[in-house]
Every structure is written in structure tokens, then in C-alpha cells.
PLY file of the C-alpha trace (Angstrom):
ply
format ascii 1.0
element vertex 485
property float x
property float y
property float z
element edge 484
property int vertex1
property int vertex2
end_header
-147.91 21.36 -90.08
-146.87 19.46 -93.19
-143.50 19.75 -94.77
-143.39 21.45 -98.11
-142.61 19.10 -100.97
-139.08 19.23 -102.21
-138.97 21.11 -105.45
-136.24 21.05 -108.06
-133.00 22.47 -106.80
-132.09 25.75 -108.42
-129.18 25.57 -110.80
-126.11 27.45 -109.72
-125.83 30.82 -111.41
-123.04 31.98 -113.66
-121.42 33.92 -110.81
-121.42 30.81 -108.60
-119.90 28.71 -111.38
-117.30 31.41 -112.00
-116.33 31.47 -108.33
-116.02 27.69 -108.37
-113.25 27.88 -110.98
-109.57 27.82 -109.93
-108.03 31.21 -109.29
-105.74 31.08 -112.35
-108.72 30.25 -114.58
-110.66 33.17 -113.16
-107.72 35.50 -113.73
-107.31 34.27 -117.31
-111.02 34.71 -118.01
-111.02 38.20 -116.52
-107.98 39.23 -118.58
-109.52 37.74 -121.72
-112.84 39.50 -121.11
-111.16 42.82 -120.39
-109.00 42.65 -123.54
-111.93 41.45 -125.64
-114.08 44.37 -124.47
-111.24 46.82 -125.12
-110.53 45.41 -128.59
-114.24 45.38 -129.44
-114.59 49.00 -128.34
-111.58 50.06 -130.41
-112.82 48.07 -133.43
-116.29 49.60 -133.18
-114.85 53.08 -132.86
-112.58 52.44 -135.87
-115.55 51.18 -137.94
-117.76 54.16 -137.12
-114.98 56.68 -137.74
-114.18 55.03 -141.09
-117.85 55.07 -142.11
-118.12 58.73 -141.21
-115.03 59.58 -143.26
-116.22 57.60 -146.28
-119.64 59.23 -146.16
-118.09 62.68 -145.93
-115.84 61.93 -148.91
-118.79 60.62 -150.92
-120.91 63.66 -150.08
-118.04 65.98 -150.98
-117.59 64.23 -154.35
-121.33 64.61 -155.09
-121.28 68.31 -154.22
-118.29 68.87 -156.50
-119.88 67.24 -159.57
-120.76 69.79 -162.30
-123.32 68.73 -164.88
-122.93 70.76 -168.09
-125.81 72.59 -169.72
-125.31 70.55 -172.89
-125.73 67.29 -170.99
-128.80 68.61 -169.19
-130.32 69.80 -172.46
-129.68 66.44 -174.12
-131.20 64.60 -171.19
-134.17 66.99 -171.04
-134.75 66.67 -174.78
-134.59 62.88 -174.59
-137.20 62.85 -171.86
-139.59 65.38 -173.46
-139.16 64.27 -177.14
-138.12 60.62 -177.05
-138.82 60.34 -180.78
-136.12 62.83 -181.62
-133.31 61.95 -179.18
-132.10 59.34 -176.76
-130.99 59.94 -173.18
-127.24 60.41 -172.96
-125.02 58.22 -170.81
-122.78 59.52 -168.05
-119.31 58.17 -167.42
-118.07 56.64 -164.17
-120.36 55.58 -161.34
-122.53 58.69 -161.31
-126.24 58.63 -162.06
-127.90 61.89 -163.20
-131.63 62.39 -162.91
-133.84 65.40 -163.65
-136.66 65.96 -161.17
-139.66 68.24 -161.60
-141.87 69.73 -158.95
-144.49 67.13 -159.83
-141.97 64.39 -158.98
-141.58 63.29 -162.57
-138.09 62.10 -163.42
-135.75 61.71 -166.34
-132.78 59.46 -165.77
-129.59 59.01 -167.73
-129.40 56.05 -170.05
-128.67 52.67 -168.50
-129.53 53.77 -164.96
-132.51 52.76 -162.88
-134.71 55.68 -161.84
-134.25 56.88 -158.28
-137.31 57.31 -156.13
-138.07 60.99 -155.63
-138.40 62.25 -152.07
-140.20 65.29 -150.78
-136.85 67.04 -150.37
-136.10 66.55 -154.08
-139.51 67.93 -155.05
-138.97 70.92 -152.78
-135.69 71.69 -154.54
-137.37 71.39 -157.94
-140.10 73.76 -156.80
-137.54 76.29 -155.63
-138.42 75.93 -151.93
-134.97 74.55 -151.06
-131.59 75.10 -152.65
-130.15 71.61 -152.17
-130.93 68.22 -150.66
-128.57 65.45 -149.62
-130.01 62.07 -148.64
-130.01 58.34 -149.23
-132.61 56.91 -151.58
-133.42 53.66 -153.34
-133.69 52.97 -157.04
-136.61 51.07 -158.54
-134.50 47.92 -158.67
-133.68 48.20 -154.92
-130.21 49.66 -155.13
-129.36 52.18 -152.42
-127.90 55.45 -153.63
-126.48 58.57 -152.07
-128.27 61.48 -153.78
-127.38 65.15 -154.03
-130.11 67.34 -155.55
-129.73 70.98 -156.52
-131.88 73.46 -158.47
-130.90 73.91 -162.09
-130.08 77.29 -163.60
-128.87 77.53 -167.16
-125.74 79.63 -167.75
-125.26 78.71 -171.42
-126.60 81.05 -174.15
-127.46 78.05 -176.32
-129.66 76.60 -173.66
-133.39 77.15 -174.07
-134.29 75.36 -170.85
-136.60 77.08 -168.37
-134.77 78.44 -165.29
-135.46 76.63 -161.99
-138.23 74.61 -163.55
-136.63 71.36 -162.43
-133.78 70.02 -160.27
-130.78 67.88 -161.05
-130.01 64.88 -158.83
-126.52 63.41 -158.89
-126.18 59.99 -157.21
-123.58 57.38 -156.45
-124.23 53.86 -155.11
-123.87 53.27 -151.38
-122.01 50.07 -152.17
-118.95 52.23 -152.62
-119.09 52.73 -148.82
-120.77 49.53 -147.66
-118.40 47.12 -149.44
-115.22 48.56 -147.87
-117.00 48.81 -144.51
-118.05 45.16 -144.73
-114.47 44.11 -145.51
-113.23 46.28 -142.67
-115.78 44.75 -140.28
-114.64 41.21 -141.14
-111.01 42.19 -140.77
-111.70 43.81 -137.38
-113.60 40.74 -136.22
-110.69 38.48 -137.17
-108.18 40.76 -135.49
-110.39 41.03 -132.38
-110.72 37.27 -132.21
-106.99 36.78 -132.55
-106.44 39.47 -129.91
-108.92 37.84 -127.51
-107.33 34.40 -127.97
-103.88 35.88 -127.51
-105.06 37.78 -124.45
-106.47 34.56 -123.00
-103.20 32.74 -123.54
-101.23 35.67 -122.12
-103.63 35.92 -119.17
-103.24 32.22 -118.42
-99.45 32.54 -118.62
-99.47 35.62 -116.38
-101.81 33.88 -113.92
-99.58 30.81 -113.77
-96.44 32.90 -113.40
-97.95 35.25 -110.83
-99.51 32.45 -108.79
-96.42 30.22 -108.77
-95.41 31.61 -105.33
-98.94 30.91 -104.13
-98.58 27.33 -105.37
-95.30 27.08 -103.47
-96.99 28.48 -100.38
-99.88 26.03 -100.75
-97.46 23.14 -101.16
-95.52 24.25 -98.11
-98.68 24.52 -96.00
-99.87 21.09 -97.15
-96.42 19.66 -96.39
-96.48 21.15 -92.89
-100.01 19.85 -92.30
-99.02 16.39 -93.53
-95.61 16.01 -91.89
-95.63 18.68 -89.14
-92.22 19.73 -90.45
-91.81 23.36 -89.40
-88.38 23.74 -91.00
-89.93 24.41 -94.43
-89.11 27.86 -95.84
-90.36 29.50 -99.02
-87.83 31.39 -101.20
-88.66 35.10 -101.15
-87.89 37.34 -104.12
-89.16 40.90 -104.50
-91.24 43.25 -102.41
-94.76 42.59 -103.70
-97.74 41.18 -101.84
-96.76 37.57 -102.63
-93.30 38.20 -101.20
-94.84 39.71 -98.05
-97.12 36.67 -97.74
-94.13 34.34 -98.11
-92.18 36.26 -95.47
-95.18 36.10 -93.13
-95.44 32.35 -93.66
-91.72 31.89 -93.01
-91.99 34.00 -89.85
-95.02 32.01 -88.72
-93.33 28.63 -89.22
-90.19 29.92 -87.49
-92.26 31.12 -84.54
-94.15 27.81 -84.38
-90.91 25.86 -84.54
-89.41 28.01 -81.80
-92.54 27.59 -79.68
-92.50 23.83 -80.16
-88.81 23.70 -79.30
-89.46 25.73 -76.15
-92.30 23.44 -75.19
-90.12 20.38 -75.74
-87.32 21.99 -73.75
-89.77 22.93 -70.98
-91.04 19.35 -70.77
-87.53 17.96 -70.78
-86.34 20.41 -68.13
-89.44 19.86 -66.02
-88.92 16.12 -66.21
-85.30 16.54 -65.20
-86.17 18.80 -62.28
-88.99 16.53 -61.11
-86.82 13.44 -61.26
-84.52 14.51 -58.39
-87.17 15.13 -55.68
-89.20 12.15 -56.86
-86.15 9.89 -56.65
-85.37 11.16 -53.14
-89.01 10.71 -52.09
-89.08 7.20 -53.49
-85.87 6.25 -51.67
-87.09 7.61 -48.32
-90.53 6.02 -48.66
-88.98 2.67 -49.62
-86.81 2.82 -46.50
-89.86 3.50 -44.33
-91.86 0.74 -46.06
-89.01 -1.79 -45.72
-88.77 -0.99 -42.02
-92.47 -1.74 -41.60
-92.30 -4.91 -43.73
-89.26 -6.39 -42.00
-90.18 -5.26 -38.51
-86.77 -3.67 -38.06
-87.40 -0.31 -36.49
-85.48 2.72 -37.69
-83.80 4.69 -34.94
-85.93 7.67 -33.87
-83.37 10.22 -35.02
-83.01 8.58 -38.43
-86.77 8.28 -38.80
-87.19 11.93 -37.87
-84.55 12.86 -40.48
-86.31 10.77 -43.09
-89.67 12.43 -42.38
-88.05 15.86 -42.52
-86.49 14.98 -45.88
-89.86 13.73 -47.18
-91.55 16.96 -46.13
-88.81 19.05 -47.72
-89.03 17.12 -50.97
-92.82 17.45 -51.02
-92.49 21.18 -50.42
-89.99 21.41 -53.26
-92.32 19.44 -55.52
-95.27 21.68 -54.66
-93.17 24.78 -55.35
-91.94 23.36 -58.64
-95.46 22.44 -59.74
-96.67 25.93 -58.83
-93.87 27.47 -60.90
-94.71 25.25 -63.85
-98.37 26.22 -63.64
-97.36 29.87 -63.60
-95.19 29.40 -66.69
-97.93 27.41 -68.45
-100.18 30.46 -68.51
-100.36 32.41 -71.80
-97.75 35.11 -72.24
-100.45 37.73 -72.67
-101.81 39.33 -69.50
-105.12 38.20 -68.09
-108.17 39.79 -69.75
-109.70 42.82 -68.13
-108.13 45.95 -66.66
-105.20 45.63 -64.27
-105.64 46.77 -60.69
-103.95 49.74 -59.09
-101.84 48.30 -56.28
-99.41 49.79 -53.78
-95.98 48.42 -54.60
-94.63 49.48 -51.19
-97.32 47.43 -49.40
-96.55 44.37 -51.52
-92.85 44.78 -50.85
-93.54 45.10 -47.10
-95.56 41.85 -47.12
-92.80 40.08 -49.04
-90.24 41.37 -46.49
-92.15 39.69 -43.67
-91.96 36.35 -45.45
-88.27 36.88 -46.22
-87.49 37.56 -42.52
-89.17 34.28 -41.61
-87.03 32.38 -44.13
-83.81 34.06 -43.08
-84.10 34.82 -39.36
-80.33 35.08 -38.98
-80.09 37.78 -41.66
-80.37 41.52 -41.22
-82.93 42.94 -43.66
-83.10 46.71 -43.94
-85.86 48.38 -45.94
-86.50 51.93 -47.12
-89.82 52.01 -48.96
-91.44 55.14 -50.34
-95.03 55.02 -51.65
-95.44 53.97 -55.26
-98.64 52.87 -57.00
-98.64 50.73 -60.15
-101.10 48.86 -62.36
-100.51 45.13 -62.12
-101.98 41.81 -61.05
-101.57 41.83 -57.24
-100.94 38.09 -56.72
-98.47 37.82 -59.62
-96.63 40.97 -58.57
-96.34 39.76 -54.96
-94.99 36.41 -56.16
-92.39 38.20 -58.28
-91.19 40.35 -55.36
-91.12 37.30 -53.07
-88.98 35.39 -55.60
-86.48 38.24 -55.76
-86.24 38.41 -51.97
-86.00 34.60 -51.72
-82.99 34.68 -54.03
-81.36 37.34 -51.89
-82.01 35.32 -48.72
-80.83 32.08 -50.32
-77.49 33.47 -51.54
-76.72 35.71 -48.55
-74.02 34.46 -46.17
-74.91 33.73 -42.52
-75.55 36.91 -40.55
-75.40 38.84 -43.80
-77.40 41.93 -44.70
-80.08 42.39 -47.35
-80.91 45.97 -48.34
-84.27 46.73 -49.90
-85.16 50.17 -51.27
-88.11 51.60 -53.24
-87.54 55.05 -54.69
-89.18 56.65 -57.73
-90.73 53.43 -58.97
-87.52 51.39 -58.76
-87.36 48.52 -56.27
-83.79 47.37 -55.58
-82.74 44.33 -53.54
-79.05 43.96 -52.68
-77.51 40.93 -51.06
-73.96 40.19 -49.92
-73.67 36.83 -51.63
-70.95 35.62 -53.98
-72.45 37.49 -56.92
-73.09 36.34 -60.47
-70.25 36.08 -63.01
-70.56 38.40 -66.00
-70.83 35.51 -68.46
-73.82 34.10 -66.56
-75.86 37.32 -66.30
-77.50 36.93 -69.78
-78.93 33.53 -68.73
-80.36 34.28 -65.28
-83.92 34.85 -66.59
-84.04 31.67 -68.70
-86.32 28.84 -67.60
-84.64 26.16 -65.48
-81.26 27.85 -65.79
-79.21 27.60 -62.60
-75.72 28.81 -61.92
-73.20 25.99 -61.44
-72.51 27.35 -57.95
-76.22 27.12 -57.06
-76.91 23.61 -58.34
-76.62 22.21 -54.79
-79.09 24.73 -53.34
-82.87 24.14 -53.31
-84.85 25.63 -56.14
-86.07 24.88 -59.64
-84.49 27.66 -61.69
-87.92 29.09 -62.55
-88.15 31.92 -60.01
-86.39 34.65 -61.98
-88.11 33.54 -65.20
-91.46 34.12 -63.51
-90.23 37.48 -62.20
-89.21 38.64 -65.69
-92.51 37.55 -67.20
-94.64 39.23 -64.52
-92.74 42.53 -64.66
-92.85 42.63 -68.47
-96.61 42.05 -68.43
-96.96 45.03 -66.08
-94.96 47.19 -68.50
-91.79 47.29 -66.39
-88.19 46.14 -66.53
-86.12 43.82 -64.38
-82.36 43.41 -64.30
-79.54 41.94 -62.24
-76.13 43.60 -61.92
-73.08 43.19 -59.70
-72.86 45.44 -56.65
-70.48 48.32 -57.42
-68.84 48.58 -53.99
-68.36 45.05 -52.76
-69.58 41.48 -53.09
-73.19 40.76 -53.85
-75.82 41.31 -56.52
-78.41 44.06 -57.03
-81.81 43.06 -58.41
-83.67 46.03 -59.89
-87.38 46.16 -60.70
-88.70 49.30 -62.40
-92.45 49.76 -62.88
-94.36 52.75 -64.30
-96.65 54.38 -61.78
-97.10 57.37 -59.49
-96.29 58.27 -55.84
-99.99 58.87 -55.20
-103.00 56.71 -55.96
-105.39 57.93 -58.67
-108.44 59.88 -57.47
-111.33 57.77 -56.26
-109.19 54.74 -55.40
0 1
1 2
2 3
3 4
4 5
5 6
6 7
7 8
8 9
9 10
10 11
11 12
12 13
13 14
14 15
15 16
16 17
17 18
18 19
19 20
20 21
21 22
22 23
23 24
24 25
25 26
26 27
27 28
28 29
29 30
30 31
31 32
32 33
33 34
34 35
35 36
36 37
37 38
38 39
39 40
40 41
41 42
42 43
43 44
44 45
45 46
46 47
47 48
48 49
49 50
50 51
51 52
52 53
53 54
54 55
55 56
56 57
57 58
58 59
59 60
60 61
61 62
62 63
63 64
64 65
65 66
66 67
67 68
68 69
69 70
70 71
71 72
72 73
73 74
74 75
75 76
76 77
77 78
78 79
79 80
80 81
81 82
82 83
83 84
84 85
85 86
86 87
87 88
88 89
89 90
90 91
91 92
92 93
93 94
94 95
95 96
96 97
97 98
98 99
99 100
100 101
101 102
102 103
103 104
104 105
105 106
106 107
107 108
108 109
109 110
110 111
111 112
112 113
113 114
114 115
115 116
116 117
117 118
118 119
119 120
120 121
121 122
122 123
123 124
124 125
125 126
126 127
127 128
128 129
129 130
130 131
131 132
132 133
133 134
134 135
135 136
136 137
137 138
138 139
139 140
140 141
141 142
142 143
143 144
144 145
145 146
146 147
147 148
148 149
149 150
150 151
151 152
152 153
153 154
154 155
155 156
156 157
157 158
158 159
159 160
160 161
161 162
162 163
163 164
164 165
165 166
166 167
167 168
168 169
169 170
170 171
171 172
172 173
173 174
174 175
175 176
176 177
177 178
178 179
179 180
180 181
181 182
182 183
183 184
184 185
185 186
186 187
187 188
188 189
189 190
190 191
191 192
192 193
193 194
194 195
195 196
196 197
197 198
198 199
199 200
200 201
201 202
202 203
203 204
204 205
205 206
206 207
207 208
208 209
209 210
210 211
211 212
212 213
213 214
214 215
215 216
216 217
217 218
218 219
219 220
220 221
221 222
222 223
223 224
224 225
225 226
226 227
227 228
228 229
229 230
230 231
231 232
232 233
233 234
234 235
235 236
236 237
237 238
238 239
239 240
240 241
241 242
242 243
243 244
244 245
245 246
246 247
247 248
248 249
249 250
250 251
251 252
252 253
253 254
254 255
255 256
256 257
257 258
258 259
259 260
260 261
261 262
262 263
263 264
264 265
265 266
266 267
267 268
268 269
269 270
270 271
271 272
272 273
273 274
274 275
275 276
276 277
277 278
278 279
279 280
280 281
281 282
282 283
283 284
284 285
285 286
286 287
287 288
288 289
289 290
290 291
291 292
292 293
293 294
294 295
295 296
296 297
297 298
298 299
299 300
300 301
301 302
302 303
303 304
304 305
305 306
306 307
307 308
308 309
309 310
310 311
311 312
312 313
313 314
314 315
315 316
316 317
317 318
318 319
319 320
320 321
321 322
322 323
323 324
324 325
325 326
326 327
327 328
328 329
329 330
330 331
331 332
332 333
333 334
334 335
335 336
336 337
337 338
338 339
339 340
340 341
341 342
342 343
343 344
344 345
345 346
346 347
347 348
348 349
349 350
350 351
351 352
352 353
353 354
354 355
355 356
356 357
357 358
358 359
359 360
360 361
361 362
362 363
363 364
364 365
365 366
366 367
367 368
368 369
369 370
370 371
371 372
372 373
373 374
374 375
375 376
376 377
377 378
378 379
379 380
380 381
381 382
382 383
383 384
384 385
385 386
386 387
387 388
388 389
389 390
390 391
391 392
392 393
393 394
394 395
395 396
396 397
397 398
398 399
399 400
400 401
401 402
402 403
403 404
404 405
405 406
406 407
407 408
408 409
409 410
410 411
411 412
412 413
413 414
414 415
415 416
416 417
417 418
418 419
419 420
420 421
421 422
422 423
423 424
424 425
425 426
426 427
427 428
428 429
429 430
430 431
431 432
432 433
433 434
434 435
435 436
436 437
437 438
438 439
439 440
440 441
441 442
442 443
443 444
444 445
445 446
446 447
447 448
448 449
449 450
450 451
451 452
452 453
453 454
454 455
455 456
456 457
457 458
458 459
459 460
460 461
461 462
462 463
463 464
464 465
465 466
466 467
467 468
468 469
469 470
470 471
471 472
472 473
473 474
474 475
475 476
476 477
477 478
478 479
479 480
480 481
481 482
482 483
483 484
């Protein structure tokens, strides 16, 4: 196959060139075009209405003209016996012409004969009563002609009745000259209106798009400097104001997200520094013992290895919590699974008993089925039970109950002060009294996130009848699984 030769590129059409213009130019052109079309339509309508009125007035004036019998006789005599009389003149702008059935004419003195039409001949022959039309004189002048059959009413008149017709005419210039002046005036006014509309449209476009320019400048500034503190002044309730509010909300959300990310990195670094420092110290002690040949006592070595394992476990747990928090806030795609909350709670209880063998853990679980992500939900319940085990005193009691979709875990620990309750679900937040205990401060944050994604609620409150704290998890569901599960 051979490639087709490159032909001339097609020129962009008018629509493409119009779309390539700036928005304010397009708005100005559209306003100008709309006003120009409107003004042209009004001017045309005014011109046609004026022409119609002038023609009606001219026709009415021709119908109202009365030619006397004496004048007709003089004109008839001048035409039939030119040696005895001359054609009389008529005053004003009227032209009078006698027309016979044979289309012969007799015109008043000083006027050019008007061409006779079939309608005029029909009136002269008595076939029609009147005729009203536009005709042309022999010298090319257009005339408006009214023809009527002549009947003599004067006793001195010896003219034959209805043997000819009388045509009364006036020049069309009486209409055309004012119409021409009116047309020029309308064109000038339309032009001035179109230019004014263009200027007004450009001013309106600039004024209306000023907020858009501000928004564009703000976006370019954010893209150039990554400064998310920029805000656009909002005035009014129109679409531009809504767009400005949306932009301000977006930059505020982005700034908050960036601040949270920075805080997360800073907190993660702070939390990782402690176990890493302890690991480094222990490993340096072991390495120095090997390098110097000075053996560490067995008990001390065993304690060092236990500390290393504990710090590695804490690091692994912290990294797992960070990975959990790094997931998007939205739930995983796809439908959630129907899981038995009582079974998950029972599994979490087994792990809690292993971590707190000296504690008494009592459970009262009634069936409850929910829609959630099984692994995430189990991790959330385990975190709640781990907190209860961690803060319970030796040989204390942990009470777990599941009734009507509400899972409650009560411990007998020191409790949480009222001023600290609003912060317990924040990332890396730890109570001052718990800073010496193992943990990263991410457990309850993961619990809150998981429960909210499942459509539930989680809360901590002081125990009403003694020391301790009650953790409450409420999830929508049913006491029986759906059919077919």
C-alpha cells in the first residue's frame, strides 16, 4: 500500500475560529449580534409599516380628488380640437389624464402622459368602476394612479356619459423620498446601536468574568506556588459565587489533607524513633560484646533478646497500623460481606484471653449479622478488647456484651478523663497516663474508621457505677442472616 499524498490542510471554519476566541470576546460578539439582529428587525418593521401608511394616505388622497366637469370639458376639448383650445393645467402635484376604451389619452398641460394599463381601459369601457395601481410615465417617472369612470353631472356639459375614464395620479417620489431618508436614518441608528451594544457587551463580559479571572489567577498561583491558603472573595449567590465557594472549599480541603499528611508523617516518625532507638541500642550492645570478646551474662543477654523481640513486634504492629491508615477513606470497591458479629467477637475474645490470662473476661453474645469487611471488622473488635486488657488492673474483670446490634466492652481500669474523651479517636493521640504503656495511639483511630465505613457508630464513655470505661460499637444489621446465606 502507498501512502496518500498530503493535500492542502483545510482551513478552520468560522465556528472553529469563533471558539478559538477568548470567552469575553465571544460574549461581546454574541451580544452585539443579538442586538444588531433585534435592531435590524425593528428597523425593517418600522420601514415597512411606514411605507404601508404612506401608501394608504396617498391612495386615500387620490380617491378623494374631485375633478370638475368644467375641467374635464376643457381638457376633452383641448384633446379633440387642439386648434380651438389648449389643455388646462392642474394645480399641486396631481396629474389628470383622460383615457378612452381604445387606450388613447389626453393629459393635462405640462405633464408627461401615463402609460395606460388594461385596468384603465376596462374602466373606460365600463367593465370596471375603478382601478388603483402604479404606472410609469413616458419619461420614466413612476406614478400612483387612480382611475374612475366619468359621468357628467353638469347641465352645461355635452360630454358623452361613460365614454372615457379619468385618471388622477401623484408621483411615487412623494413616498419613496421619505422612505429613503427613513432607511438611511434607521441604518445610522442601527449601526450606532450595534456599536453601542458591542461596547456594552464587552463591558458586561469583562465585569461578569472578573470573578472568573480571579479564580483563574488563584488556580495558576496555587499551581505555581502550591500555596493552598489562597481564598477568593465571594459576593452574591450566582453561579460565579458558587464556583468561588467551591474553589475555596476545595483548597481548604486540600490544605487540611496536606496538613494531616504532614502531621501523620511527623507522628509516625516520632513513634518509630522510640523502638528504633531501643533496637539500635540493644543491637549495639550485642555487637560490642562480639567485637570485644566480653561475653554478656546469660540473664542480661536473654533480657536484651526479649527487648529486641518486643521492639520488633511493636514496630511490626505500628507499620501494620500505618498501612491500615494509609488506605483511602472510602470503603473497598464491591459489595460488603454479610458477617456474624458474634462470631467475630468470640474470635477476638480468644485472643484477648491469651493476652490477659490473669484477667476474668465474661461474655454475653447474642447473634447479630452485619454487612462489613470481615478482616477490618475483626481488627477493630480486637483493638477494642486489647485496650480493655491493657488498661485493666491485675485480676480485673472485662465484660463483653452484644445485644441488639450494640457491642459493649467494659473494663475496670482508671477510666478516661472527660477532657480527653474528644481526642481518643485521633491518630497517634495517647493519654498522658498511657504514654508509658506499649502502643502507637492508632488503634482507636482504626476502630473509628472501620466502624464508620460499615455505617455504624463507636463511642467511649465512663462507666456509670464504678471505675472503668465502656466502649460501645453499634452496627446496623439483623438477628438472623438473610435468606440464602
